[in-house]
C-alpha positions in Angstrom: -48.4 13.9 60.2 -45.4 12.4 61.8 -45.3 10.1 59.2 -45.0 13.1 56.9 -42.5 14.5 58.6 -40.1 11.4 59.0 -40.3 11.4 55.7 -39.5 14.8 54.9 -36.5 14.4 57.2 -35.3 11.6 55.1 -35.2 12.8 52.2 -33.3 16.4 53.5 -31.0 14.0 55.1 -30.6 11.6 51.9 -29.9 15.1 49.8 -27.3 16.2 52.4 -25.6 13.0 52.2 -25.2 13.1 48.1 -23.7 16.7 48.6 -20.7 15.8 50.7 -20.1 12.6 48.8 -16.5 13.1 47.1 -17.2 14.3 43.5 -20.8 14.7 44.0 -22.0 17.7 41.9 -19.0 18.7 41.4 -18.0 19.2 37.5 -14.3 19.9 38.1 -14.3 16.0 39.9 -16.4 15.1 36.7 -14.4 16.7 34.3 -11.2 15.1 35.9 -12.6 11.5 36.0 -13.9 11.8 32.2 -10.1 13.0 31.5 -8.9 10.3 33.2 -10.7 7.8 31.6 -9.5 9.0 28.2 -6.0 9.2 29.1 -5.9 5.6 30.2 -8.1 4.9 26.7 -4.9 6.8 25.0 -2.4 5.1 26.7 -3.8 1.6 25.7 -4.1 2.1 21.9 -0.5 3.7 21.7 1.4 0.0 22.0 -1.5 -1.4 19.5 0.0 1.7 17.3 3.9 0.4 16.7 3.8 -2.5 14.6 1.9 -3.1 11.8 1.2 -6.5 12.7 -1.1 -5.1 15.5 -2.9 -3.6 12.8 -6.5 -5.8 13.1 -6.3 -5.2 17.0 -5.7 -1.6 16.8 -8.6 -0.8 14.4 -10.9 -3.0 16.9 -9.7 -0.8 19.7 -10.3 2.5 18.0 -13.4 1.8 16.4 -14.7 0.8 19.9 -13.2 3.5 22.0 -12.0 6.4 20.2 -15.2 8.5 20.9 -14.2 8.7 24.4 -10.8 10.4 23.7 -11.2 14.1 23.0 -10.2 15.5 19.8 -6.7 15.7 20.6 -6.0 12.5 21.9 -7.8 11.0 19.0 -6.6 12.8 16.1 -3.0 12.0 17.3 -4.3 8.0 17.3 -5.8 8.7 14.0 -2.5 10.1 12.6 -0.7 7.3 14.0 -3.1 4.7 12.4 -2.3 6.3 8.8 1.3 6.2 9.3 1.1 2.6 10.2 -1.2 1.8 7.6 1.5 3.6 4.9 4.2 2.1 7.0 2.9 -1.7 6.5 1.7 -1.3 2.8 4.7 -2.1 0.9 5.0 -5.6 2.9 1.3 -6.5 1.8 1.6 -5.0 -1.6 4.8 -7.7 -2.0 2.5 -10.5 -0.7 0.1 -9.5 -3.5 2.7 -9.0 -6.0 3.2 -13.1 -6.0 2.5 -14.0 -9.8 0.2 -17.1 -8.3 -1.6 -14.7 -5.9 -2.2 -12.4 -9.2 -3.8 -15.3 -11.3 -6.1 -16.7 -8.5 -7.3 -12.8 -7.9 -8.3 -12.7 -11.5 -10.5 -15.2 -11.2 -12.5 -13.8 -8.6 -12.0 -9.9 -8.8 -15.0 -7.7 -8.3 -15.0 -4.2 -8.1 -16.2 -2.7 -4.8 -15.8 -6.0 -3.4 -14.3 -5.8 0.3 -11.4 -7.7 1.2 -13.6 -9.7 3.6 -16.1 -11.0 0.9 -13.3 -11.7 -1.9 -12.2 -14.0 1.0 -15.4 -15.9 1.2 -15.9 -16.3 -2.3 -12.7 -18.5 -2.6 -12.0 -22.0 -1.6 -8.1 -21.5 -1.6 -7.1 -21.6 2.0 -3.8 -19.3 1.5 -5.7 -16.9 -0.9 -8.9 -16.3 1.9 -5.9 -16.0 4.4 -4.0 -13.5 2.5 -7.5 -11.3 1.5 -8.9 -11.3 5.6 -5.8 -10.6 7.0 -5.4 -7.4 4.6 -8.8 -6.6 5.0 -8.6 -7.1 8.7 -5.4 -4.8 9.0 -7.6 -2.1 7.2 -6.6 -2.2 3.0 -8.9 -3.1 0.0 -7.9 -4.0 -3.2 -7.4 -1.8 -6.5 -6.5 -3.1 -9.9 -5.1 -1.3 -12.8 -3.6 -2.8 -16.1 -4.7 -6.2 -14.8 -2.5 -6.1 -11.8 -4.3 -6.3 -8.7 -2.6 -4.2 -5.4 -3.9 -3.3 -2.1 -4.6 0.5 -0.8 -5.2 2.0 2.2 -9.1 2.0 2.7 -9.6 5.4 3.8 -13.3 4.7 3.6 -13.0 3.3 6.9 -11.5 6.1 8.7 -14.8 8.0 8.3 -16.1 6.5 11.3 -13.6 8.9 13.1 -14.6 12.3 11.6 -16.9 13.2 14.2 -14.1 12.6 17.2 -11.1 14.3 15.3 -10.1 18.2 14.8 -11.9 20.2 11.6 -8.3 19.6 9.7 -8.4 16.0 9.9 -11.5 15.2 9.4 -11.6 17.3 6.3 -8.4 15.5 5.5 -10.2 11.8 5.5 -13.0 13.3 3.5 -10.4 13.8 0.7 -8.7 10.8 1.2 -12.0 8.8 1.1 -12.9 10.6 -1.9 -9.6 9.5 -3.9 -9.9 5.5 -2.7 -13.9 5.3 -3.3 -13.2 6.4 -7.0 -9.3 6.5 -7.9 -9.1 9.7 -10.1 -7.3 7.5 -13.1 -6.0 4.2 -14.2 -3.9 3.0 -16.8 -2.7 6.4 -17.8 -6.3 7.7 -18.4 -8.9 9.5 -16.3 -11.6 7.7 -14.9 -13.4 10.5 -13.3 -15.3 13.1 -14.9 -13.7 16.9 -15.9 -15.8 18.3 -13.5 -14.6 16.0 -10.5 -11.1 17.0 -11.6 -11.7 20.6 -11.1 -13.7 20.0 -7.8 -11.4 17.7 -6.2 -8.2 20.3 -7.1 -10.5 23.1 -5.7 -11.4 21.3 -2.4 -7.4 20.4 -1.6 -7.0 24.2 -2.3 -9.1 25.2 0.2 -8.0 22.9 2.8 -4.5 24.4 2.0 -5.9 28.1 2.6 -7.9 27.0 5.7 -5.3 24.4 7.4 -1.7 25.9 6.7 -0.8 24.6 9.9 -2.2 21.3 9.3 -0.2 18.3 10.0 -1.4 16.7 6.8 -0.7 19.8 4.5 2.4 18.4 2.7 0.1 15.3 1.9 -2.9 17.4 0.6 -0.4 19.9 -1.7 1.2 16.9 -2.9 -2.3 15.6 -3.9 -3.7 19.3 -5.2 -0.7 19.7 -7.6 -1.5 16.5 -9.5 -4.9 17.5 -9.7 -3.8 21.1 -11.3 -1.7 18.8 -13.6 -4.9 17.3 -14.3 -7.1 19.9 -14.6 -4.8 21.4 -17.2 -3.2 18.8 -19.3 -5.0 15.6 -18.5 -3.2 12.2 -18.9 -1.8 10.5 -21.5 -5.0 8.6 -22.6 -7.4 11.5 -21.8 -5.7 14.4 -22.7 -7.0 17.9 -22.6 -6.6 18.4 -25.8 -7.3 16.0 -28.6 -3.6 14.7 -30.3 -4.7 14.9 -33.9 -6.5 18.3 -34.2 -5.3 20.0 -30.7 -8.6 20.7 -29.9 -10.1 21.2 -26.3 -12.0 18.0 -25.1 -15.5 19.1 -25.4 -16.8 17.4 -22.0 -13.6 19.5 -20.4 -15.1 22.6 -21.9 -18.7 22.5 -20.6 -17.2 21.1 -17.1 -14.9 24.2 -16.2 -17.3 26.8 -18.0 -19.9 25.7 -15.7 -17.5 25.4 -12.7 -16.5 28.8 -13.5 -20.1 30.1 -13.9 -20.9 28.5 -10.0 -18.1 29.3 -8.4 -16.7 32.5 -7.4 -14.1 33.7 -4.7 -10.4 34.2 -3.9 -9.5 31.1 -5.2 -6.2 31.1 -7.3 -7.2 27.9 -8.6 -10.5 29.1 -10.2 -8.5 32.7 -11.4 -6.0 30.6 -13.2 -8.5 28.3 -14.9 -10.6 31.7 -15.7 -7.7 33.1 -17.7 -7.0 30.0 -19.3 -10.3 29.6 -20.3 -11.0 33.1 -21.4 -7.3 33.0 -24.0 -9.1 29.2 -24.9 -12.2 30.9 -26.2 -9.9 33.7 -28.2 -8.2 30.6 -29.6 -11.3 28.6 -30.6 -10.4 26.3 -27.9 -7.6 25.2 -30.0 -4.1 24.6 -28.7 -1.5 27.2 -29.9 1.8 28.9 -29.3 0.2 31.2 -27.3 -1.9 28.5 -25.0 1.3 26.8 -24.9 2.8 29.7 -23.7 0.3 30.5 -20.9 1.0 27.0 -19.7 4.5 27.2 -19.3 4.0 30.1 -17.1 1.2 29.3 -15.1 1.0 25.5 -15.4 4.6 24.5 -15.4 5.1 20.4 -15.5 7.9 19.5 -13.5 11.3 17.9 -15.0 10.7 14.3 -15.7 
């Protein structure tokens, strides 16, 4: 009985000791500790985001620690990383533009292959170093008209989506879609007409949902391009065929399908609906009335 009483006394004493320890069982103290840790990570990351030469270190650090910074700090760090990627892109472009580098890339390039994998595929030490450096700095390789160039690998930003604010999470989705599958090459669309309209709709929804977003201007600019692609196409994939001025049949089917599925207060869809209604009356041919509609509702920017 004495043993049981002694054991009970020891347990009670231990509990009381825990309760009087600094911060023990105190949510406010725990939150303060978490905030201090997040702030320390944030302050460590900032110097890494001051020069494009530090991109490899910055990316490694963010990948390992951004989850613990809180949405506000994570968003700031992510946007600073993108700013740094944009600032450093021209330097990398110049490195890849050298004629000798272009010839070497032509012999090893494979679509959808990472910079690191391309680096492994060559025995050329200088080319390998270039590809490895660009990849570690957060760029991927693209090609158009036989020319090879780096672009920001927005797909890699997807790992930050869980930690940033909602608008930047959606922004990352939009931009990653662009780099995963660019809309056009060689003055022609390489995505379907359905995808063209769907991307425009997603971008419009972003501008409506997040009018105060830090990246609203970037999305508006992208949206403007997609509106043009929707209503005009591109030089090598025009919406209306050059010979008979008939609307592309695949575009006709795509737009009709989207309008049948989508509804709501979308200015883009309303405009597309009016456009398709007019075209139906015109047997889907480009005539003066259709041209007048486009000139008024979807004017092209002066060249």
